Every structure is written in C-alpha cells, then in structure tokens.
MMTF fields as JSON, N, C-alpha, C and O atoms, coordinates in Angstrom:
{
  "mmtfVersion": "1.0.0",
  "mmtfProducer": "UNKNOWN",
  "numBonds": 339,
  "numAtoms": 340,
  "numGroups": 85,
  "numChains": 1,
  "numModels": 1,
  "chainsPerModel": [1],
  "groupsPerChain": [85],
  "chainIdList": ["A"],
  "bondAtomList": [4, 2, 8, 6, 12, 10, 16, 14, 20, 18, 24, 22, 28, 26, 32, 30, 36, 34, 40, 38, 44, 42, 48, 46, 52, 50, 56, 54, 60, 58, 64, 62, 68, 66, 72, 70, 76, 74, 80, 78, 84, 82, 88, 86, 92, 90, 96, 94, 100, 98, 104, 102, 108, 106, 112, 110, 116, 114, 120, 118, 124, 122, 128, 126, 132, 130, 136, 134, 140, 138, 144, 142, 148, 146, 152, 150, 156, 154, 160, 158, 164, 162, 168, 166, 172, 170, 176, 174, 180, 178, 184, 182, 188, 186, 192, 190, 196, 194, 200, 198, 204, 202, 208, 206, 212, 210, 216, 214, 220, 218, 224, 222, 228, 226, 232, 230, 236, 234, 240, 238, 244, 242, 248, 246, 252, 250, 256, 254, 260, 258, 264, 262, 268, 266, 272, 270, 276, 274, 280, 278, 284, 282, 288, 286, 292, 290, 296, 294, 300, 298, 304, 302, 308, 306, 312, 310, 316, 314, 320, 318, 324, 322, 328, 326, 332, 330, 336, 334],
  "bondOrderList": [1, 1, 1, 1, 1, 1, 1, 1, 1, 1, 1, 1, 1, 1, 1, 1, 1, 1, 1, 1, 1, 1, 1, 1, 1, 1, 1, 1, 1, 1, 1, 1, 1, 1, 1, 1, 1, 1, 1, 1, 1, 1, 1, 1, 1, 1, 1, 1, 1, 1, 1, 1, 1, 1, 1, 1, 1, 1, 1, 1, 1, 1, 1, 1, 1, 1, 1, 1, 1, 1, 1, 1, 1, 1, 1, 1, 1, 1, 1, 1, 1, 1, 1, 1],
  "groupList": [{"groupName": "UNK", "atomNameList": ["N", "CA", "C", "O"], "elementList": ["N", "C", "C", "O"], "formalChargeList": [0, 0, 0, 0], "bondAtomList": [1, 0, 2, 1, 3, 2], "bondOrderList": [1, 1, 2], "singleLetterCode": "X", "chemCompType": "L-PEPTIDE LINKING"}],
  "groupTypeList": [0, 0, 0, 0, 0, 0, 0, 0, 0, 0, 0, 0, 0, 0, 0, 0, 0, 0, 0, 0, 0, 0, 0, 0, 0, 0, 0, 0, 0, 0, 0, 0, 0, 0, 0, 0, 0, 0, 0, 0, 0, 0, 0, 0, 0, 0, 0, 0, 0, 0, 0, 0, 0, 0, 0, 0, 0, 0, 0, 0, 0, 0, 0, 0, 0, 0, 0, 0, 0, 0, 0, 0, 0, 0, 0, 0, 0, 0, 0, 0, 0, 0, 0, 0, 0],
  "groupIdList": [1, 2, 3, 4, 5, 6, 7, 8, 9, 10, 11, 12, 13, 14, 15, 16, 17, 18, 19, 20, 21, 22, 23, 24, 25, 26, 27, 28, 29, 30, 31, 32, 33, 34, 35, 36, 37, 38, 39, 40, 41, 42, 43, 44, 45, 46, 47, 48, 49, 50, 51, 52, 53, 54, 55, 56, 57, 58, 59, 60, 61, 62, 63, 64, 65, 66, 67, 68, 69, 70, 71, 72, 73, 74, 75, 76, 77, 78, 79, 80, 81, 82, 83, 84, 85],
  "secStructList": [7, 7, 7, 7, 6, 6, 7, 7, 7, 6, 6, 1, 7, 2, 2, 2, 2, 6, 7, 5, 7, 7, 3, 3, 3, 7, 1, 6, 6, 5, 3, 3, 3, 1, 6, 6, 7, 5, 7, 7, 1, 1, 2, 2, 2, 2, 2, 2, 2, 6, 6, 6, 6, 7, 7, 1, 7, 7, 7, 6, 6, 7, 7, 3, 3, 7, 1, 1, 1, 7, 3, 3, 3, 3, 7, 1, 1, 1, 3, 3, 3, 1, 7, 7, 7],
  "xCoordList": [-32.931, -32.758, -32.22, -31.208, -32.981, -32.535, -31.64, -31.77, -30.781, -29.912, -30.287, -30.316, -30.593, -30.974, -29.714, -28.551, -30.014, -29.074, -28.219, -28.762, -27.036, -26.244, -25.954, -25.149, -26.559, -26.352, -24.954, -24.502, -24.257, -22.951, -22.658, -22.685, -22.338, -21.815, -20.474, -20.258, -19.666, -18.251, -18.03, -16.889, -19.119, -19.147, -19.244, -19.021, -19.551, -19.462, -18.572, -18.751, -17.61, -16.976, -18.027, -18.947, -17.862, -18.829, -18.861, -19.964, -17.775, -17.787, -18.944, -19.538, -19.049, -19.967, -21.483, -22.352, -21.721, -23.029, -23.351, -24.469, -22.301, -22.454, -22.399, -23.087, -21.624, -21.662, -20.815, -19.843, -21.231, -20.568, -19.578, -19.809, -18.523, -17.71, -18.443, -19.208, -18.135, -18.573, -17.448, -17.688, -16.295, -15.226, -13.824, -13.614, -12.979, -11.671, -10.545, -10.704, -9.329, -8.103, -7.003, -6.695, -6.569, -5.57, -4.317, -4.066, -3.538, -2.358, -1.611, -1.732, -0.783, 0.005, 0.083, 1.086, -0.888, -2.333, -3.14, -2.852, -4.113, -5.083, -6.07, -5.903, -7.086, -7.942, -9.471, -9.692, -10.391, -11.883, -12.279, -11.672, -13.314, -13.808, -15.323, -15.974, -15.828, -15.359, -14.405, -14.597, -13.45, -12.708, -13.407, -14.353, -13.113, -13.88, -14.89, -15.398, -15.282, -16.194, -15.952, -14.799, -16.949, -16.674, -16.1, -16.43, -15.039, -14.061, -14.79, -15.397, -14.723, -15.553, -14.771, -13.542, -15.563, -14.857, -14.23, -13.461, -14.553, -14.275, -14.45, -15.0, -14.014, -14.087, -15.603, -16.02, -16.351, -17.895, -18.504, -19.291, -18.125, -18.743, -18.33, -19.007, -16.914, -16.346, -16.932, -17.231, -17.022, -17.564, -19.113, -19.539, -19.895, -21.113, -21.404, -22.442, -20.342, -20.29, -20.084, -20.362, -19.583, -19.335, -17.897, -17.001, -17.785, -16.296, -15.954, -14.767, -16.924, -16.496, -15.657, -14.688, -15.984, -15.359, -14.088, -13.395, -13.702, -12.553, -12.838, -13.817, -11.941, -11.96, -10.993, -11.222, -9.886, -8.667, -8.06, -8.366, -7.273, -6.712, -5.7, -5.06, -5.476, -4.376, -3.083, -2.998, -2.081, -0.696, -0.19, -0.834, 1.058, 1.792, 2.069, 2.771, 1.517, 1.927, 0.592, 0.461, -0.26, -1.496, -2.422, -2.573, -3.055, -4.094, -4.881, -4.483, -5.997, -6.597, -6.796, -7.024, -6.707, -6.984, -8.278, -9.108, -8.638, -10.03, -10.01, -8.948, -11.214, -11.285, -11.89, -12.879, -11.474, -10.231, -8.966, -7.995, -8.821, -7.419, -7.673, -8.846, -6.77, -6.754, -6.565, -6.569, -6.355, -6.336, -6.821, -6.866, -7.236, -7.841, -7.414, -6.908, -7.527, -7.238, -8.33, -9.191, -8.323, -9.084, -8.402, -7.353, -8.792, -8.177, -8.396, -7.822, -9.445, -9.826, -11.182, -11.868, -11.683, -13.02, -13.7, -14.901, -13.129, -13.655, -12.587, -11.399, -13.017, -12.202, -11.503, -12.14, -10.268, -9.598, -8.868, -8.409, -8.639, -7.852, -6.369, -5.724, -6.021, -4.257, -3.834, -4.611, -2.546, -2.083, -1.907, -1.602, -2.128, -1.972, -0.626, 0.423, -0.701, 0.56, 1.337, 2.422],
  "yCoordList": [72.228, 71.364, 72.371, 73.038, 72.43, 73.364, 72.439, 71.219, 72.968, 72.232, 72.622, 73.832, 71.799, 72.194, 72.9, 72.55, 73.739, 74.595, 73.684, 72.909, 73.776, 72.769, 71.63, 70.843, 71.361, 69.971, 69.965, 70.997, 68.843, 68.75, 67.43, 66.567, 67.104, 66.026, 66.268, 67.406, 65.37, 65.551, 65.989, 66.222, 66.113, 66.669, 68.351, 68.99, 68.887, 70.407, 70.744, 70.136, 71.779, 72.049, 72.926, 73.48, 73.039, 73.748, 75.138, 75.685, 75.841, 77.341, 77.735, 78.806, 76.635, 77.005, 76.99, 77.751, 76.03, 75.951, 77.109, 77.308, 77.763, 78.776, 78.19, 78.624, 77.355, 76.733, 77.749, 78.227, 78.141, 78.834, 77.92, 76.747, 78.565, 77.766, 77.486, 78.272, 76.314, 75.976, 75.812, 75.612, 75.936, 75.924, 76.444, 76.529, 76.751, 77.233, 76.622, 76.302, 76.367, 75.815, 76.998, 77.496, 77.288, 78.275, 77.692, 76.49, 78.546, 78.571, 79.674, 80.8, 79.391, 80.699, 80.355, 79.82, 80.638, 80.827, 79.596, 78.447, 79.91, 79.004, 78.642, 79.28, 77.764, 77.368, 77.194, 76.729, 77.567, 77.406, 75.931, 75.214, 75.409, 74.1, 74.235, 75.037, 73.556, 72.481, 72.934, 74.082, 72.293, 72.522, 73.186, 72.564, 74.295, 74.799, 75.714, 76.354, 75.854, 76.716, 78.317, 78.716, 79.109, 80.523, 81.012, 80.729, 81.916, 82.726, 83.957, 84.595, 84.284, 85.663, 86.713, 86.68, 87.897, 88.968, 90.056, 90.839, 90.173, 91.192, 90.699, 89.615, 91.434, 91.196, 91.081, 90.277, 92.032, 91.908, 90.573, 89.989, 90.07, 88.887, 87.52, 86.514, 87.846, 86.505, 86.583, 85.635, 88.018, 88.021, 87.453, 86.842, 87.609, 87.273, 85.684, 85.15, 85.137, 83.518, 83.102, 81.945, 84.012, 83.646, 83.104, 83.39, 82.327, 81.751, 80.785, 80.476, 80.165, 78.945, 77.967, 77.402, 77.782, 76.585, 77.086, 76.224, 78.217, 78.781, 79.084, 79.734, 78.583, 78.758, 79.404, 79.871, 79.453, 80.03, 81.083, 80.927, 82.035, 82.955, 82.219, 81.326, 82.484, 82.021, 82.706, 83.681, 81.898, 82.208, 83.194, 83.497, 83.673, 84.484, 84.12, 83.153, 84.896, 84.708, 83.977, 83.963, 83.448, 82.781, 83.647, 84.755, 83.323, 84.139, 83.154, 82.038, 83.772, 83.182, 84.283, 85.445, 83.905, 84.973, 85.245, 84.369, 86.431, 87.018, 87.143, 87.103, 87.295, 87.176, 88.561, 88.823, 89.345, 89.252, 89.425, 88.843, 90.209, 90.355, 90.586, 90.598, 90.772, 90.847, 89.662, 88.577, 89.861, 88.547, 88.879, 90.055, 87.842, 87.956, 87.013, 86.023, 87.114, 86.067, 86.051, 86.93, 85.021, 84.968, 85.389, 84.792, 86.362, 86.974, 86.514, 86.923, 85.43, 84.843, 84.985, 84.072, 86.185, 86.549, 86.912, 86.664, 87.395, 87.76, 87.808, 87.719, 87.955, 88.211, 89.524, 90.54, 89.593, 90.823, 90.936, 89.893, 92.054, 92.169, 91.909, 92.182, 91.384, 91.149, 89.927, 88.976, 89.758, 88.636, 88.639, 89.668, 87.313, 87.364, 87.847, 87.551, 88.667, 89.406, 88.403, 88.7],
  "zCoordList": [0.97, 2.392, 3.291, 3.079, 4.317, 5.633, 6.351, 6.247, 7.039, 8.107, 9.417, 9.642, 10.364, 11.614, 12.415, 12.213, 13.169, 13.948, 14.863, 15.651, 14.763, 15.716, 15.047, 15.545, 13.82, 13.209, 12.616, 12.12, 12.65, 12.076, 11.726, 12.603, 10.386, 10.062, 9.253, 8.837, 9.037, 8.745, 7.335, 6.936, 6.534, 5.223, 5.209, 4.181, 6.296, 6.452, 7.826, 8.881, 7.656, 8.809, 9.602, 9.0, 10.992, 11.645, 11.266, 11.257, 10.933, 10.517, 9.368, 9.238, 8.663, 7.353, 7.986, 7.559, 9.068, 9.671, 10.754, 11.228, 11.031, 11.941, 13.615, 14.538, 13.671, 15.199, 15.826, 15.241, 17.214, 18.166, 18.945, 19.235, 19.226, 20.303, 21.578, 22.138, 21.964, 23.271, 24.465, 25.655, 23.904, 24.749, 24.261, 23.051, 25.064, 24.667, 25.291, 26.469, 24.706, 25.487, 25.32, 24.237, 26.335, 26.66, 25.975, 26.06, 25.3, 24.659, 24.158, 24.642, 23.137, 22.46, 20.995, 20.523, 20.336, 20.573, 21.034, 20.699, 21.781, 22.31, 21.259, 20.219, 21.244, 20.197, 20.745, 21.863, 19.952, 20.082, 19.983, 19.187, 20.785, 20.528, 20.29, 20.96, 19.459, 18.672, 17.616, 17.215, 17.102, 15.805, 14.669, 14.186, 14.186, 13.084, 13.329, 12.409, 14.67, 15.132, 14.744, 14.572, 14.63, 14.33, 15.379, 16.53, 15.006, 15.963, 16.268, 15.408, 17.501, 17.628, 17.141, 17.216, 16.513, 15.847, 16.637, 16.079, 18.106, 18.979, 20.416, 20.609, 21.419, 22.816, 23.288, 24.121, 22.604, 22.971, 22.558, 23.303, 21.322, 21.022, 21.812, 22.025, 22.191, 23.07, 24.562, 25.288, 24.844, 26.483, 26.372, 27.353, 25.336, 25.212, 25.32, 25.711, 24.919, 25.084, 26.492, 26.807, 27.445, 28.837, 28.933, 28.139, 29.949, 30.369, 29.431, 29.333, 28.606, 27.891, 28.727, 28.22, 29.881, 30.738, 31.375, 31.915, 31.401, 32.101, 33.591, 33.958, 34.387, 35.78, 36.531, 37.647, 35.948, 36.586, 35.379, 34.197, 35.788, 35.035, 34.191, 34.746, 32.911, 32.048, 32.632, 33.379, 32.064, 32.527, 31.457, 30.453, 31.783, 31.044, 29.552, 29.258, 28.665, 27.23, 26.504, 25.28, 27.318, 26.634, 26.074, 26.588, 25.12, 24.396, 23.292, 22.956, 22.842, 21.758, 20.746, 21.083, 19.576, 18.423, 18.258, 18.499, 17.846, 17.518, 15.987, 15.366, 15.383, 13.854, 13.69, 14.375, 12.976, 11.847, 12.488, 12.006, 13.604, 14.341, 15.673, 16.046, 16.465, 17.96, 18.584, 18.001, 20.046, 20.903, 22.158, 22.522, 22.945, 24.237, 24.993, 24.463, 26.471, 27.484, 28.462, 28.459, 29.349, 30.464, 31.634, 31.874, 32.488, 33.651, 34.885, 35.894, 34.821, 36.118, 36.292, 36.75, 35.927, 36.067, 34.691, 34.586, 33.785, 32.426, 31.381, 31.692, 30.07, 28.992, 28.924, 29.2, 28.586, 28.297, 27.15, 26.686, 26.541, 25.251, 25.525, 26.537, 24.517, 24.656, 25.08, 24.99, 25.605, 25.808, 27.307, 27.91, 27.988, 29.368, 29.863, 29.292, 31.038, 31.512, 32.206, 32.706]
}
C-alpha cells in the first residue's frame, strides 16, 4: 500500500512519511511545524524551504537546531548559521 505524499494520520509520525516543515517557531531552541516533520540537514536545505512564515529577525539567543548538528536563525531576510546575536 502506498501512502499519498503529505498524507498523515496519527498512526505514523510525519518524519516517517517525509513531511517537510511548513513553519518554524523561534526559541532557544525553536521548533519546526508540524511537530515531527523532517528537520533540515543544513543551511542550504533550510534556505530552500523559504522563510517558513518568518517576517522579523529573531531576537538574541534564538535558534533552531539542524540535523544532525548545527543551528540557524532568521536574520530578517534570510536564514543564517548559528544563534541570533
């Protein structure tokens, strides 16, 4: 049985089905939405997803974790590596 792209029922977490993030919440660390969605591996993958709803620069100390390691923040116009200064 094949599962339609983007399909999600509560018996399978989105990461198993390959669901891409549709949003991100700033924090220390921040989080991707929907919960359980695939975390980008690097800045290039994150940048390829666009702003993910971000419109203003993140404040000092905010970031989101990348997988397998690293962090990034929204600087007001694009994603940047590290923690917001």
